[in-house]
N, CA, C and O atoms as a GROMACS GRO file, in nm:
protein
  380
    1VAL      N    1   1.582   1.119  -0.140
    1VAL     CA    2   1.536   0.996  -0.079
    1VAL      C    3   1.475   0.908  -0.188
    1VAL      O    4   1.390   0.952  -0.265
    2GLN      N    5   1.521   0.784  -0.194
    2GLN     CA    6   1.466   0.689  -0.291
    2GLN      C    7   1.360   0.605  -0.221
    2GLN      O    8   1.379   0.560  -0.108
    3GLU      N    9   1.248   0.583  -0.289
    3GLU     CA   10   1.136   0.510  -0.229
    3GLU      C   11   1.097   0.394  -0.320
    3GLU      O   12   1.094   0.408  -0.443
    4PHE      N   13   1.067   0.280  -0.260
    4PHE     CA   14   1.020   0.163  -0.333
    4PHE      C   15   0.885   0.122  -0.277
    4PHE      O   16   0.870   0.109  -0.155
    5VAL      N   17   0.789   0.101  -0.364
    5VAL     CA   18   0.657   0.051  -0.324
    5VAL      C   19   0.655  -0.098  -0.356
    5VAL      O   20   0.679  -0.138  -0.470
    6LEU      N   21   0.627  -0.179  -0.255
    6LEU     CA   22   0.628  -0.324  -0.274
    6LEU      C   23   0.497  -0.376  -0.331
    6LEU      O   24   0.484  -0.496  -0.357
    7GLY      N   25   0.400  -0.288  -0.351
    7GLY     CA   26   0.272  -0.324  -0.410
    7GLY      C   27   0.159  -0.251  -0.341
    7GLY      O   28   0.176  -0.198  -0.232
    8VAL      N   29   0.044  -0.249  -0.405
    8VAL     CA   30  -0.078  -0.194  -0.348
    8VAL      C   31  -0.182  -0.306  -0.343
    8VAL      O   32  -0.181  -0.396  -0.427
    9TYR      N   33  -0.271  -0.301  -0.243
    9TYR     CA   34  -0.369  -0.407  -0.225
    9TYR      C   35  -0.446  -0.430  -0.354
    9TYR      O   36  -0.497  -0.336  -0.416
   10ASP      N   37  -0.455  -0.556  -0.394
   10ASP     CA   38  -0.523  -0.594  -0.517
   10ASP      C   39  -0.635  -0.692  -0.482
   10ASP      O   40  -0.612  -0.811  -0.461
   11GLU      N   41  -0.757  -0.638  -0.475
   11GLU     CA   42  -0.872  -0.718  -0.434
   11GLU      C   43  -0.898  -0.835  -0.528
   11GLU      O   44  -0.930  -0.945  -0.484
   12LYS      N   45  -0.884  -0.810  -0.658
   12LYS     CA   46  -0.909  -0.917  -0.756
   12LYS      C   47  -0.803  -1.027  -0.747
   12LYS      O   48  -0.836  -1.145  -0.753
   13ALA      N   49  -0.676  -0.989  -0.733
   13ALA     CA   50  -0.570  -1.090  -0.721
   13ALA      C   51  -0.585  -1.170  -0.592
   13ALA      O   52  -0.560  -1.290  -0.590
   14THR      N   53  -0.627  -1.103  -0.483
   14THR     CA   54  -0.648  -1.172  -0.356
   14THR      C   55  -0.761  -1.272  -0.370
   14THR      O   56  -0.749  -1.386  -0.324
   15ALA      N   57  -0.872  -1.231  -0.432
   15ALA     CA   58  -0.986  -1.321  -0.450
   15ALA      C   59  -0.948  -1.439  -0.539
   15ALA      O   60  -0.985  -1.552  -0.510
   16ALA      N   61  -0.873  -1.413  -0.646
   16ALA     CA   62  -0.830  -1.522  -0.736
   16ALA      C   63  -0.736  -1.617  -0.664
   16ALA      O   64  -0.748  -1.739  -0.680
   17PHE      N   65  -0.644  -1.564  -0.585
   17PHE     CA   66  -0.551  -1.647  -0.509
   17PHE      C   67  -0.628  -1.739  -0.414
   17PHE      O   68  -0.602  -1.859  -0.409
   18ASN      N   69  -0.722  -1.681  -0.340
   18ASN     CA   70  -0.798  -1.759  -0.243
   18ASN      C   71  -0.894  -1.856  -0.311
   18ASN      O   72  -0.920  -1.964  -0.257
   19GLN      N   73  -0.948  -1.821  -0.427
   19GLN     CA   74  -1.040  -1.909  -0.499
   19GLN      C   75  -0.967  -2.031  -0.554
   19GLN      O   76  -1.026  -2.138  -0.566
   20ASN      N   77  -0.840  -2.016  -0.589
   20ASN     CA   78  -0.764  -2.126  -0.646
   20ASN      C   79  -0.723  -2.231  -0.543
   20ASN      O   80  -0.674  -2.338  -0.579
   21LEU      N   81  -0.743  -2.202  -0.417
   21LEU     CA   82  -0.707  -2.297  -0.312
   21LEU      C   83  -0.825  -2.387  -0.282
   21LEU      O   84  -0.939  -2.340  -0.272
   22SER      N   85  -0.800  -2.515  -0.268
   22SER     CA   86  -0.909  -2.607  -0.238
   22SER      C   87  -0.958  -2.588  -0.096
   22SER      O   88  -1.077  -2.607  -0.069
   23ASP      N   89  -0.868  -2.550  -0.005
   23ASP     CA   90  -0.908  -2.527   0.135
   23ASP      C   91  -0.819  -2.417   0.192
   23ASP      O   92  -0.702  -2.442   0.223
   24ILE      N   93  -0.873  -2.297   0.205
   24ILE     CA   94  -0.794  -2.182   0.250
   24ILE      C   95  -0.732  -2.206   0.387
   24ILE      O   96  -0.628  -2.148   0.419
   25SER      N   97  -0.793  -2.290   0.468
   25SER     CA   98  -0.741  -2.313   0.602
   25SER      C   99  -0.612  -2.394   0.603
   25SER      O  100  -0.550  -2.410   0.708
   26THR      N  101  -0.572  -2.447   0.488
   26THR     CA  102  -0.450  -2.527   0.486
   26THR      C  103  -0.324  -2.445   0.458
   26THR      O  104  -0.214  -2.499   0.456
   27LEU      N  105  -0.340  -2.314   0.436
   27LEU     CA  106  -0.222  -2.230   0.415
   27LEU      C  107  -0.133  -2.237   0.538
   27LEU      O  108  -0.182  -2.226   0.651
   28LYS      N  109  -0.005  -2.254   0.518
   28LYS     CA  110   0.089  -2.264   0.630
   28LYS      C  111   0.198  -2.159   0.617
   28LYS      O  112   0.241  -2.126   0.507
   29ASP      N  113   0.243  -2.108   0.730
   29ASP     CA  114   0.357  -2.016   0.732
   29ASP      C  115   0.483  -2.100   0.737
   29ASP      O  116   0.507  -2.166   0.838
   30PRO      N  117   0.565  -2.101   0.631
   30PRO     CA  118   0.681  -2.190   0.628
   30PRO      C  119   0.787  -2.156   0.734
   30PRO      O  120   0.870  -2.242   0.765
   31ARG      N  121   0.786  -2.036   0.789
   31ARG     CA  122   0.884  -1.999   0.891
   31ARG      C  123   0.835  -2.028   1.033
   31ARG      O  124   0.910  -2.010   1.129
   32SER      N  125   0.711  -2.071   1.046
   32SER     CA  126   0.655  -2.096   1.178
   32SER      C  127   0.720  -2.218   1.244
   32SER      O  128   0.747  -2.318   1.178
   33LYS      N  129   0.743  -2.207   1.374
   33LYS     CA  130   0.794  -2.322   1.450
   33LYS      C  131   0.688  -2.431   1.458
   33LYS      O  132   0.719  -2.550   1.468
   34ASP      N  133   0.562  -2.389   1.454
   34ASP     CA  134   0.450  -2.481   1.458
   34ASP      C  135   0.404  -2.505   1.314
   34ASP      O  136   0.349  -2.414   1.251
   35ALA      N  137   0.427  -2.622   1.261
   35ALA     CA  138   0.396  -2.652   1.121
   35ALA      C  139   0.248  -2.638   1.088
   35ALA      O  140   0.212  -2.624   0.972
   36SER      N  141   0.162  -2.641   1.189
   36SER     CA  142   0.019  -2.629   1.163
   36SER      C  143  -0.029  -2.484   1.168
   36SER      O  144  -0.149  -2.459   1.157
   37GLN      N  145   0.062  -2.390   1.186
   37GLN     CA  146   0.023  -2.248   1.194
   37GLN      C  147  -0.045  -2.204   1.065
   37GLN      O  148   0.014  -2.212   0.957
   38ARG      N  149  -0.168  -2.159   1.075
   38ARG     CA  150  -0.244  -2.116   0.958
   38ARG      C  151  -0.227  -1.966   0.937
   38ARG      O  152  -0.195  -1.893   1.031
   39TYR      N  153  -0.248  -1.920   0.813
   39TYR     CA  154  -0.246  -1.777   0.788
   39TYR      C  155  -0.349  -1.740   0.683
   39TYR      O  156  -0.394  -1.823   0.604
   40HIS      N  157  -0.384  -1.612   0.683
   40HIS     CA  158  -0.474  -1.555   0.583
   40HIS      C  159  -0.388  -1.463   0.497
   40HIS      O  160  -0.310  -1.384   0.551
   41ALA      N  161  -0.401  -1.471   0.365
   41ALA     CA  162  -0.311  -1.397   0.275
   41ALA      C  163  -0.386  -1.292   0.193
   41ALA      O  164  -0.499  -1.314   0.149
   42HIS      N  165  -0.319  -1.178   0.172
   42HIS     CA  166  -0.363  -1.073   0.080
   42HIS      C  167  -0.254  -1.052  -0.023
   42HIS      O  168  -0.135  -1.064   0.009
   43GLN      N  169  -0.294  -1.021  -0.146
   43GLN     CA  170  -0.198  -0.999  -0.254
   43GLN      C  171  -0.185  -0.849  -0.283
   43GLN      O  172  -0.285  -0.778  -0.292
   44TYR      N  173  -0.062  -0.804  -0.297
   44TYR     CA  174  -0.032  -0.665  -0.332
   44TYR      C  175   0.047  -0.668  -0.463
   44TYR      O  176   0.148  -0.737  -0.474
   45THR      N  177   0.001  -0.591  -0.563
   45THR     CA  178   0.062  -0.591  -0.695
   45THR      C  179   0.091  -0.447  -0.738
   45THR      O  180   0.061  -0.352  -0.665
   46ASN      N  181   0.150  -0.432  -0.855
   46ASN     CA  182   0.178  -0.300  -0.915
   46ASN      C  183   0.266  -0.211  -0.829
   46ASN      O  184   0.240  -0.092  -0.814
   47GLY      N  185   0.370  -0.270  -0.772
   47GLY     CA  186   0.466  -0.192  -0.696
   47GLY      C  187   0.565  -0.124  -0.790
   47GLY      O  188   0.547  -0.125  -0.912
   48THR      N  189   0.667  -0.065  -0.734
   48THR     CA  190   0.772  -0.001  -0.811
   48THR      C  191   0.836  -0.102  -0.906
   48THR      O  192   0.857  -0.218  -0.870
   49ALA      N  193   0.866  -0.058  -1.026
   49ALA     CA  194   0.929  -0.148  -1.124
   49ALA      C  195   1.063  -0.198  -1.071
   49ALA      O  196   1.141  -0.123  -1.013
   50CYS      N  197   1.086  -0.326  -1.091
   50CYS     CA  198   1.210  -0.390  -1.046
   50CYS      C  199   1.318  -0.369  -1.151
   50CYS      O  200   1.297  -0.395  -1.269
   51ASP      N  201   1.435  -0.321  -1.108
   51ASP     CA  202   1.546  -0.297  -1.201
   51ASP      C  203   1.594  -0.426  -1.268
   51ASP      O  204   1.641  -0.422  -1.382
   52LEU      N  205   1.583  -0.539  -1.200
   52LEU     CA  206   1.637  -0.665  -1.251
   52LEU      C  207   1.543  -0.738  -1.345
   52LEU      O  208   1.588  -0.807  -1.437
   53THR      N  209   1.412  -0.725  -1.322
   53THR     CA  210   1.315  -0.800  -1.403
   53THR      C  211   1.231  -0.712  -1.495
   53THR      O  212   1.166  -0.762  -1.587
   54ASN      N  213   1.232  -0.581  -1.471
   54ASN     CA  214   1.147  -0.485  -1.543
   54ASN      C  215   0.998  -0.511  -1.522
   54ASN      O  216   0.916  -0.465  -1.601
   55HIS      N  217   0.963  -0.583  -1.417
   55HIS     CA  218   0.823  -0.608  -1.380
   55HIS      C  219   0.794  -0.536  -1.248
   55HIS      O  220   0.886  -0.510  -1.171
   56PRO      N  221   0.666  -0.504  -1.222
   56PRO     CA  222   0.633  -0.440  -1.095
   56PRO      C  223   0.657  -0.535  -0.977
   56PRO      O  224   0.638  -0.656  -0.989
   57ARG      N  225   0.698  -0.480  -0.865
   57ARG     CA  226   0.717  -0.559  -0.744
   57ARG      C  227   0.582  -0.610  -0.694
   57ARG      O  228   0.479  -0.546  -0.714
   58GLU      N  229   0.584  -0.728  -0.628
   58GLU     CA  230   0.462  -0.790  -0.572
   58GLU      C  231   0.492  -0.839  -0.432
   58GLU      O  232   0.604  -0.878  -0.399
   59THR      N  233   0.388  -0.836  -0.348
   59THR     CA  234   0.404  -0.882  -0.210
   59THR      C  235   0.281  -0.962  -0.168
   59THR      O  236   0.168  -0.924  -0.199
   60GLU      N  237   0.305  -1.071  -0.098
   60GLU     CA  238   0.197  -1.147  -0.033
   60GLU      C  239   0.207  -1.115   0.116
   60GLU      O  240   0.310  -1.140   0.179
   61VAL      N  241   0.099  -1.059   0.171
   61VAL     CA  242   0.096  -1.026   0.314
   61VAL      C  243   0.022  -1.139   0.384
   61VAL      O  244  -0.094  -1.167   0.354
   62ARG      N  245   0.090  -1.202   0.479
   62ARG     CA  246   0.036  -1.318   0.551
   62ARG      C  247   0.004  -1.277   0.695
   62ARG      O  248   0.092  -1.231   0.768
   63PHE      N  249  -0.121  -1.294   0.735
   63PHE     CA  250  -0.165  -1.262   0.870
   63PHE      C  251  -0.174  -1.392   0.948
   63PHE      O  252  -0.246  -1.484   0.908
   64VAL      N  253  -0.101  -1.403   1.060
   64VAL     CA  254  -0.103  -1.523   1.143
   64VAL      C  255  -0.151  -1.491   1.283
   64VAL      O  256  -0.132  -1.379   1.331
   65CYS      N  257  -0.212  -1.586   1.348
   65CYS     CA  258  -0.252  -1.572   1.488
   65CYS      C  259  -0.128  -1.574   1.575
   65CYS      O  260  -0.046  -1.665   1.564
   66SER      N  261  -0.115  -1.474   1.660
   66SER     CA  262  -0.003  -1.471   1.753
   66SER      C  263  -0.032  -1.373   1.865
   66SER      O  264  -0.080  -1.262   1.841
   67GLU      N  265  -0.005  -1.412   1.985
   67GLU     CA  266  -0.022  -1.326   2.103
   67GLU      C  267   0.114  -1.269   2.140
   67GLU      O  268   0.213  -1.329   2.099
   68PRO      N  269   0.129  -1.163   2.212
   68PRO     CA  270   0.023  -1.083   2.273
   68PRO      C  271  -0.011  -0.957   2.194
   68PRO      O  272  -0.109  -0.891   2.227
   69ARG      N  273   0.069  -0.921   2.089
   69ARG     CA  274   0.043  -0.795   2.020
   69ARG      C  275   0.067  -0.810   1.870
   69ARG      O  276   0.133  -0.904   1.825
   70ALA      N  277   0.011  -0.715   1.795
   70ALA     CA  278   0.030  -0.715   1.650
   70ALA      C  279   0.167  -0.660   1.616
   70ALA      O  280   0.211  -0.560   1.674
   71MET      N  281   0.236  -0.727   1.523
   71MET     CA  282   0.366  -0.680   1.479
   71MET      C  283   0.408  -0.751   1.351
   71MET      O  284   0.359  -0.859   1.320
   72ILE      N  285   0.498  -0.689   1.277
   72ILE     CA  286   0.556  -0.753   1.159
   72ILE      C  287   0.662  -0.848   1.210
   72ILE      O  288   0.754  -0.807   1.281
   73SER      N  289   0.652  -0.976   1.175
   73SER     CA  290   0.749  -1.073   1.225
   73SER      C  291   0.857  -1.107   1.122
   73SER      O  292   0.967  -1.147   1.159
   74SER      N  293   0.826  -1.090   0.992
   74SER     CA  294   0.930  -1.117   0.892
   74SER      C  295   0.895  -1.054   0.759
   74SER      O  296   0.778  -1.034   0.725
   75ILE      N  297   0.999  -1.024   0.684
   75ILE     CA  298   0.987  -0.980   0.545
   75ILE      C  299   1.090  -1.062   0.468
   75ILE      O  300   1.209  -1.057   0.499
   76THR      N  301   1.044  -1.137   0.368
   76THR     CA  302   1.130  -1.227   0.294
   76THR      C  303   1.116  -1.200   0.144
   76THR      O  304   1.006  -1.175   0.096
   77GLU      N  305   1.227  -1.206   0.072
   77GLU     CA  306   1.221  -1.197  -0.074
   77GLU      C  307   1.216  -1.340  -0.127
   77GLU      O  308   1.317  -1.411  -0.126
   78LEU      N  309   1.098  -1.381  -0.175
   78LEU     CA  310   1.077  -1.518  -0.222
   78LEU      C  311   1.151  -1.544  -0.352
   78LEU      O  312   1.211  -1.649  -0.372
   79SER      N  313   1.146  -1.447  -0.440
   79SER     CA  314   1.222  -1.447  -0.565
   79SER      C  315   1.248  -1.301  -0.597
   79SER      O  316   1.201  -1.213  -0.526
   80THR      N  317   1.321  -1.273  -0.702
   80THR     CA  318   1.360  -1.136  -0.732
   80THR      C  319   1.238  -1.044  -0.737
   80THR      O  320   1.150  -1.059  -0.822
   81CYS      N  321   1.234  -0.948  -0.644
   81CYS     CA  322   1.129  -0.846  -0.635
   81CYS      C  323   0.989  -0.901  -0.606
   81CYS      O  324   0.889  -0.835  -0.635
   82LYS      N  325   0.982  -1.021  -0.549
   82LYS     CA  326   0.856  -1.078  -0.501
   82LYS      C  327   0.876  -1.113  -0.355
   82LYS      O  328   0.967  -1.188  -0.319
   83TYR      N  329   0.790  -1.057  -0.270
   83TYR     CA  330   0.813  -1.060  -0.126
   83TYR      C  331   0.698  -1.129  -0.052
   83TYR      O  332   0.586  -1.139  -0.102
   84ALA      N  333   0.729  -1.175   0.069
   84ALA     CA  334   0.629  -1.225   0.163
   84ALA      C  335   0.650  -1.150   0.294
   84ALA      O  336   0.761  -1.148   0.348
   85LEU      N  337   0.545  -1.088   0.344
   85LEU     CA  338   0.549  -1.013   0.469
   85LEU      C  339   0.456  -1.084   0.566
   85LEU      O  340   0.338  -1.103   0.535
   86THR      N  341   0.506  -1.123   0.683
   86THR     CA  342   0.424  -1.193   0.781
   86THR      C  343   0.392  -1.100   0.897
   86THR      O  344   0.481  -1.040   0.957
   87ILE      N  345   0.263  -1.088   0.927
   87ILE     CA  346   0.216  -1.002   1.036
   87ILE      C  347   0.151  -1.089   1.142
   87ILE      O  348   0.057  -1.163   1.114
   88GLN      N  349   0.201  -1.080   1.264
   88GLN     CA  350   0.139  -1.149   1.376
   88GLN      C  351   0.021  -1.066   1.423
   88GLN      O  352   0.034  -0.945   1.445
   89CYS      N  353  -0.094  -1.130   1.439
   89CYS     CA  354  -0.218  -1.058   1.464
   89CYS      C  355  -0.302  -1.132   1.568
   89CYS      O  356  -0.361  -1.235   1.535
   90PRO      N  357  -0.310  -1.083   1.693
   90PRO     CA  358  -0.386  -1.153   1.797
   90PRO      C  359  -0.536  -1.163   1.766
   90PRO      O  360  -0.602  -1.254   1.816
   91MET      N  361  -0.590  -1.072   1.686
   91MET     CA  362  -0.734  -1.074   1.654
   91MET      C  363  -0.774  -1.197   1.576
   91MET      O  364  -0.890  -1.237   1.579
   92LEU      N  365  -0.678  -1.261   1.505
   92LEU     CA  366  -0.710  -1.381   1.428
   92LEU      C  367  -0.725  -1.505   1.514
   92LEU      O  368  -0.784  -1.604   1.471
   93CYS      N  369  -0.672  -1.500   1.634
   93CYS     CA  370  -0.671  -1.620   1.720
   93CYS      C  371  -0.811  -1.664   1.759
   93CYS      O  372  -0.830  -1.779   1.800
   94LYS      N  373  -0.910  -1.578   1.748
   94LYS     CA  374  -1.047  -1.614   1.783
   94LYS      C  375  -1.115  -1.693   1.671
   94LYS      O  376  -1.222  -1.750   1.691
   95HIS      N  377  -1.054  -1.695   1.552
   95HIS     CA  378  -1.118  -1.757   1.435
   95HIS      C  379  -1.053  -1.888   1.397
   95HIS      O  380  -1.094  -1.952   1.301
   0.00000   0.00000   0.00000
């Protein structure tokens, strides 16, 4: 069985990503039908080495408000071995 790790949670990269934004609430999910859909992002780094780039795989996990249950709504490869995973999360709708 071959296994690929898309990254592990990176607290420092997540903090740096969020610090570089002028307003974290303006993050938008580009696949959302509602253009104003906001999301909260976490960065995952140091995944399995990519055969094409020789760099570790990376993933941005995007949490969006969505009812009625939590689920993974999409996994997209933004560029070679760099991914975006969107998780629908009803707990965010209160915030």
